[in-house]
N, C-alpha and C positions, 0 to 999 in steps of 0.2 A: 387342459386341467388347470384349476385355479391355484393348486398347490405350488409352493415355492420349492422347486426341485433343482433346476440348473442355475444355481446362484453363481455370480461372478465375483471376482476379487475386487478390492477397492481400485487397484491400478488398472485392471481391465475395464471397470465401469468408467473411469476417468477417460481412458482412451477411446472408448466407444462413444462417450458423450462429446468429446472433442471432435471426432469424425462427423457425428450427427450435426453438430452446431455448423461445421464447415459445409455440410451438404444442404442445410436448410436455411441459413441466414446469410444474406449479403449486406455487409455494412458499408453504406455510402460514406463518402468523405465530405466534410463541411469545413469552412473556414471561419474561425472565430477570432475576436479580439483576444489578446493575451489575458485580460482580466476576467474574461468569461470562460476560460478554458481549464480552471482548476478541477482536478480529478478526472478530466477527460483523457483519452488515449490518443497519443500521437500517431499520425498516420504516415509519417515520413521521418527520416533522420534529419536532425537539425544541426548545422554547422556554424561556427562563429563567423561573423562578417567582418570583424575588426579584431585587432589585437587589444588585449586588456591587461594592463594599461597600455595606451598607445604610445606612451613615452615613459622613460624612467621617472618614478615619482618617489616622494618621501613617505615613509610609513609612520613618521612621528612629527610632532612639532619640534623644531630645533633649527640648526644652522648647517647649511651645506658647505663642506670644506674639501680641501685637498688633503687626503690622508698623509701625504709626505710632509706637509706643513706641521703635523702634530707629533712627528718623531721626537722622542726625548722628553715630552711633556710629563710633569709629575706634580705632586703637592708641593715639593720643595723647588721645583723648577717650572712654574706655570708658563705657558706660551700664550702670546696675544696675537690675535688676527683682527684686521680692520673689517668692520661690518659695512658692505658697500651696496646694500639694497634688500629688498623684500620680494618674495614670490609667494603668490596664493594659488589655491586650486583653480584651475580653468584659465590661468594666465599662460601665454606662450613663453617657452624657455627663452632666456636671454641670448641674443646673438653673440655677445662678447663672452669670451671664456674668463673664468676666474683667474685673476693675477695671483702669483705667489704671495702668500701672507695675507690673503683676504677671505672673507666668508660672507654668505648671503643668508638672511633670515628666511626660512621656509616654513609654511603651514602644512599640516598633514594633507596629503594628496597633491601638493604642489610639484611642478616638474623640477627635476634636478638640473641645475644650470651647467652649461658647457664647462669642462674642466674640473667639476667637482666629482668626487668618487665616494663620498661618505657623508652621513648626517649625524651630527652629534646632538644628543637630546638635551632639552632645557635643564633637566636634572643634573647634568654632568658638567655644567659650565657656570660661569658668572659673567656679569657684564660690568665693564669699567668704562663709562662714558660711551664712546662709539666703538669700543673694542670688545672682542669676545675673549674670555680668559679660559683656557683649557688646561685641565689638570692631569689628564692621562692621554696616551696615544690613542688614535681612532683607527681601527682596521679598515682596509678597503672594502667597500660594499656595505658597511654598516648602515642599517635602517633604510635601505634603498629597495624599492619593489621594481624589478627590471621590467622592460617592455615585454609584453606577452607572457609574463610570469603566471598570471592567472589562467588565461588561455590565449592562444595565438589564432589569427585569422585562418580558417580552415579546419580548426580542431572540432571534433564531433562533441557537441554539447548534450545532446539527448538522442537516444535511440528510438527508432520506430517501435511502437508498443509500449513506450514508457507512459506511466500514469503521470500526469502533470501535477507535480507537487510545488510547494513554495520555492524550493531550491532550484527547480528547473525554471520556474517563472523569473527568479533573480538572474539566472545565467542568460536566458533569452533576451530579457529586457536590457541587460548590461551590454549585450551585443547589438542593441538597437532594433530587435525584432518585436513588432507590435501585433502581428497576426500569426496564427498557426493553423495548420490543417490537421483535423482530428476525425476520428471515427464518430459517426452518429451513435446516439445511445441505442441500447437494445430494448425494444418494446416487449414488456413482460405483462402478462395478466395473471393475477392469482385468484383462485377460487377455491372455497372450502366445500367438501362433500360430506354430508351427514344429516340424517333426519334429527339427530339428537342435539344439534347445534343451534344456539341462539346468539345474536350479536351483543357485544358489551353495551350496556346502556338499556337494554330491554329488561322487562320484569323477569325475575328469576322464577322458573317453573321447575318443580320437582321432576327429576329425571332427565332434565335437559342440562347441557354443558356450554358454558360461555366459549365462544370461538377465539381461543388464544393462538392457536397453531398458525392460522393464515396471517395473523398480525405479526407474529415473530418473523415469519418468512418475508412479508412485505417490508418490515423495518430493516431487516438484514440487506435486502436489495436497495432500499433507499439509502442506507448508510454507505454502501460501497460505491455509490455514485456513477456506475456504469449503465444504469437502467433508467428508462421511463416506465414507472410501475403503475398499473391499474388494478385496484381491488375490485373484483367482480361481486362478491357476496357469497351467500350460502346456497348451494345446490342440494336438493334432497337425494336420497338413495334410490335413484331412478336412472337406469342407464340411458334411456331416451333423452331425458331432460339434461343429463350430463353431457352427452354427445352434442346436443343443440347448443349448450352453453359454450363448449369448447369451439365448435364451429363458428359460432357468432363472434367470439374473440378473434379468431383467425381472420374472419372476414373484415374486422375492423382494423387489422393491421398488426396484430400481435405476432412478434417473431418467435416467441416462447410462451407456452402456457404451463403454469405450475399449478397442480392440484394438491390439496392436503386432505388426507383421510380416504377411506374406502379402498386402501391398497392391499388389504389382507385377503384371507381365503374363505370368509364366512358368507352366508347367503346374502347378507346385506352389503357386502363389500362389492361395489359396482364398477370400479375402475377397471377390473380385469376385462369385462365385456367390451369396453372401449379399446383396450390394448389389442384385443382380438381383431378389431377392425382396421387396425393400422399396421405398420412395420415395426416390429419389436426391436428395441435397442438392447434392453436387458430386462429380466423380470426377477428382481430380488438380488441382494448383494450380501456377500459373506462378511457382515459387519454388524456390531451391536453397539448402540442402538441403531435402528434404521434398516433392518433386515429386509422388510417388504418394499423398500425404495425401488422404483421401477421407472422405465422410460420407453417411449415409442415415438414413431413419426406418424402423424395423422394430418391429412390435408397439406402435405409437404412441409409441415412444421413440427418442431420438437415439443413433445409433451413430457414434463418432468412430474412424476408422481411421488409425492413425499407422504410420509406417515401422518396420521392424524394426531399422534402424540407429539407435543411441542419439542421436546429434546431430541427425538428421533428425526423430526423434520429439520431441526437446526443442524443435526449431523449430516443429513443428506445434502443440504445446501453447502455447508462449510467444508465438508471433507470431499464431496463429490462434484457438484455443479460448479462451485466457485473454482476449484482447481482445474476443472475441465475448461472453463472460459479462460483462464490464465494460459493453459497449454494451447488452446485453439488460436488465440491472438498473440501468443508469445509475449505476454504482458510483463513488463518490468516495473517493479515498485508496488506490486499488489500482494507480495508475499506477507504471510504473517511473521511477526518478530518471534524469534526463537531463543530461548535461554536453556542452558544445561543445568539441571537440578538433580538433587538426590532425593529419592523417594522416602517419605517418613514412615511408610508401612508397606507390607506386601500387597500387590495387586494381581489377582489370579486372571487367567484367561482360558477359554475353551478353544483347544487346538481346532483349526479349521475355520475360525472366525477371527477377524480383527476387532479389537475392542477399543472404543474411543472413550477414555477415562477423563472426566472433568477433575481438575486439581486446583488447589489454592497455593500459589507460589509466593514465598516470602523470603527475604534476605536476612541472614543471621551471621554476623562476623565475616562478611565478605563471601559467604556461600549461599547459593540459592537451594531451597528445599521445596519439594512439592508434596503437599498434603492431598491424597486422593479423597474424593467425596462421592458418595452414592455410586458404588460400582455397578449397580443395576438401577433401573427405573427410568424408562424413556419418556415418562410423562411428568417427572418431577422437576418442575420449573425452578425450584429453590437451588437445584444443583448448578444452574447457571448463575443465579443471583449470588451465590456464595463462593464462586470460583472465578479465576481470571485466566485460565488456560486449559489446554487439554493435551493428553498423551495418547498416542496410538500404539497399541500392542499388536505386533504383526501376527497373522493367523498361524504361523508356524511355531509360536512361542507360548509356553504354558503359563507364563506370567513373569513378573519382575519381583525380586526380593527386595526388602527394606535395604536402603542405602545404595541401591542400584542408580547409576547416573542415567537420566533420561532426557530426551529433547522434549521441551514443552512449548507448544504453539500458543502464543498469547492472543487473547480475543482482540485486543486493540493495539 
């Protein structure tokens, strides 16, 4: 039957998708230069190869001193120390230790000389000829970055499964690492289903609809950086042509095929006939928008069938497929940023379904507020344009009242 009867929950759909991904895709590992690895997924744990810093260094421009030589210094009883040298970043520490009553000029990042145990900042001293004048005592350890304080050799810098962000790039390169092993990208083909569709740029014809849904899915995949995406084009409402198009993309090397449209139960919705020819993962999800979202395995590859409505397709990717990929690869750093906010008005829900509500979050006097937008409307693109996050109401909840604190998942 084409009817959507045995719907699964969001969590169940994510679990099933993760298992299907693991069953159908083998991600080989490749080695890249660090500069070419941004937004790729690490295929191994990375450990620090050196201490950082490798020696004690100064955190400021100033003078390295023995803290004991500054005891008793004050505005009324300044103490003078002889300046006996200069150390700059990259220079080797002096072999000779500081003598009592002496100081060495140090630039930020310079090694701490033997015998010194503090650095007094330029702002806290004055210079009298070749002497340093100190007006207050300097505590031991002041303005010194200890060896290995940032990270020590053998420390775990990045977990396997981490998305390589600029912070990871900085940590790895600071440890001298220039190449990393990452998973190859997932090859995805996106095709739109529907006789009513025409491509943007073509002449508008009455009764036809510009194909925006496949484009939003394509752009979501491109933005997330884990995929090599191929846009196939529009396939008519013909089960044979759809099957041929899907088979063709699999033969070309697609790991995953995503269709948009044709997932419903009407006579023109042809995706169901293709699902019948494969191994069903699920047929419909207890969520709104995106109820007809389905998935199956065909030709040993996963097929993800999203709604033809743009917001419902966005929900299918954002709430289901994206999270399933995170679960499958145990990805770190791919999570959406979450803020806690108070609802500005009530949002209802139909028990038995999870609702994905788009909201506009704003900050007022240190408190985040979430303004719900378009509680219904899976095709209303403006609901994405005018919001910056979403709230998920669980299927067991009738709704949230005004001023209820909720978690908002931000788009970016």
